[in-house]
N, C-alpha and C positions, 0 to 999 in steps of 0.2 A: 504493500500500500504506500503510495507516495505521500510526501509531507502535506501536499495540498489537499489530498483526499482525507488525510487524518484531521486536518484543520476543519474541513467542511463537515466531517462526521461529528466532531466535537461541538461545532456550532449548531448542527441540527439537533443533537442530543440536548443541548442547553435550551434550545427553543421548545423542544418537547416538554422538558421539565417545567418551563415557564407556563406553557399552555395548560398543563395539568395541575398546576399549583392550586391548593385549596383556597378558595375565595372566602373572605369573611362573610358570615351570614348577616343579612340586613333584616332587622325587625321594624315593623311599622308601628309607630307609637301614636295612639290617639290622645289628643289633649285639647281641652276647651280653652281657647285663647282669649278668654274674657275674665281671667281670674288673677288679677294683679296681686302680689308680685310673683305668683307661681308660674303663670303662663299668660302671655298677652302678645298682641301684635305691635311691633315697633312701627314707626312711620313708613319704613320701607317694606312693610308687610311680613318681615321676618318674625317668626315666633321666638320670643325670648322669655326669660324668667328663671326663678330658682329651680323649678322642676326640670326645665330644659337643660340648664347647666349641669345639674346633678346627673341626669340621664346620660348626657354626653360623657361625663367623667366615668360613670359606671360602664358604659360601652367601651370606652378606651381601655379601662383597666382589665376588662374581661375579653377584649379582642373581637367584639362584634360591632356592626354598624347600625345606625338608627335613622329612620326617616320619620319626621314629625308631620302629622296630619291634623289640621284644625278640625275638631269634632265637637258638635254641640253637646251640652250636658245631657239633654234629653235622649240623645242617640248613642251615647258613648258606650254604655253597657251592651246594647244590641250589636253595635259595630264590632265589639270584641267577640261576642259569642257566635256571631255568624261568620267569623273568619276574616272580616275586612281589616281588623287590627290584630296585631300580635300582642301588644301591650297597651294598657291605658294608664296614664299618669296625669292627674289633673286635680291635685289637692283632694284626693278621695279618702274620706274617713273610713277606717276599718270598722265595720259593724258585723254583728252575728248574721243579720239578714243578708248583707251583701256577700258574706262568706258562702252562703248557699248558692250564689250565682257565679262567683269567680274565685280563683285562688289568689291570695295576696302574698306579696313579698313580706320580709321582715319589716317592721315599722321604720319609716325614714324621717318622720317629722312629728314633733310633739306639738299638740294644739289643744284648744278648747273653744267653746262657743262664747261669744261676746254680744252684748246688747248695746246698740247705739240708739240714743233718743234725741229728739229735737232739743235745742238749747234751753227751751223753757220748761222741759220736763225732766225731773230728777227722780230716779227710782232706786230701790235697793234689791229688787228681785223681779223675776218674771211675773209673779203674782200681782205686782203693782201695775201691770199693763192691762188689767181687766177692763174691758170696754174700749180699749184703744186699738187702733189699726196697726198691724204688724206686717212688715215686709220680710219675705224669705225667698230664697232660691228654691224652686220646686224640687222636691225629693231630696233636699240637702239635709245635713245634720241640723241646721237651723230650723228647717221645716219640721223635722221630727220633734225637736224641743218645743216648738210652739204648739204642735198638734197634741203632744202629751199634756201640755199645760191647760189648753183651752178647748181642745177637741178638734179632730182633723177636719170636720165639716164646718167649723166656725167661719162665719162670713167676715170676721175680723182679721183673718189671715189672708194676706194678699201675696199670691205666688207669682214669681217672675222667672224668666228663662235664664237669667244670669245676674251676677252681682252688680255690674254697673247699672243695670236697669233698676234694681231694687234700691241702690244707693241714690240714684237720681231722684227716685220717688220720695225718699226721705228728705233729701236736700230741698226739694220743691214743696215740701209740706203736705204731700199727698198721703203720707202715713205718719204715725207718731214714733215708730221705732223700727229697727231692723235687727234681726238675729243672724249672725254669720260667724265664720271662722276668724279667730283673733288676728291671725297674720294678715288676712285680707282687709279687715276693717281698720286696723291700726296703720297699715300702709296707706290706705285711702286718706285717713286723717292727716298723716304726715305729708302727703302730696297735695293736700287741699287745706292749708291752714286757715284760709278765709272762711271755710265752712265750719261753723261751730256746732259741736255735738257734745252730749254727755255720754259716758260709757259706764257699763255695769256688767259685772260677771255674777250671774245668779249663783248662790251658794251650792246649788245642786248640779251646776255644770261641771262635770268631771273632766279630767284630762283625757284627750283622745289622741289617736295616732293616724297619720296618713300612711297608705300603703300603695304599692304598685301592683296593678291587677293584670292577671293573665287568664286565659281560658281554663276552665276546670280540667284538670288532668294533664295540662301541658307542662310536664316536668322539665323538659329541656329549657324552655324559655325561663321558667321560674328559677331553675338552678343557676342559669347564666346571670339573671338579675341579682339574685341573692349573693352569688360569689363576687360579682362586681361591686355590689353595695358594701360587702364586708371589706374588700380591698380599699375602697376610697375612705371608709371610716378609719381603718387602721393606718393608712398613709397620711392622713391629715387633709386629703383633698376635699372631703366632705365639709370639714370645718372652714376651709377657704371659701367654698361656695356659700356657706351659711353666712359668713362674715360679709361677703360681698353684698348680699341682699338684705341682711338684717342688722349689720353693724355691731354684732357681738359674737362671742363664741357660742357654738351650738350646745344645747343641753345634752345630757347623757341620754342615750337611747337604749332600750332593753336589748336590741339586737346584738348578738355576738359578744355579749358581756357576761354570759352565764358561766 
């Protein structure tokens, strides 16, 4: 075999290896981009936020790729379960009821519900809102809290498709209060100092955790997400993302500390 032939053979073999190299799997991530600061559209329509940065870090650490798809809250669970999305990550509170429909990752964010009221209304608990109009995001943890307190069918509960719409209604005086996740509501107040609200945490509002959802039984995706989450927590990358969006060190999470 001539030297030229050997060179050509080696080049062909290298090309074959390159063509058969394992490509990183890409997971489609459904996220509702109306949930500042967790996920929202920047002016250039790029989806940004805490959840977005964290999922990118998880993917990088575990060696998979992600594609984010703006998915409305009302369709996010069906989109996962019918196969249109591999992952859903949208400030989703882990609840026993939701565990029946999806498998959750280890918790990645500590939260609780918060009540915002108009500036002329001060309360100490959810019970003080009796007879008042309350805005919530439909089927959210805030909706559950309001429904448990005054009844799911109460006409005093005003349900909205997303947080910006509910907050706008409160700011415009259309409702007396809003119940929502603390991270979202405090971010809104920080970004809108001209809008004056009072805030209250009901004594019965327990701490809650957000989780990353995958289809029931999809152990490959769940294992990839959990492994990547563990790596970013241990490396400090999680804390860097948390500090970027919330300005302080992240609280301790129950995941991987047992």
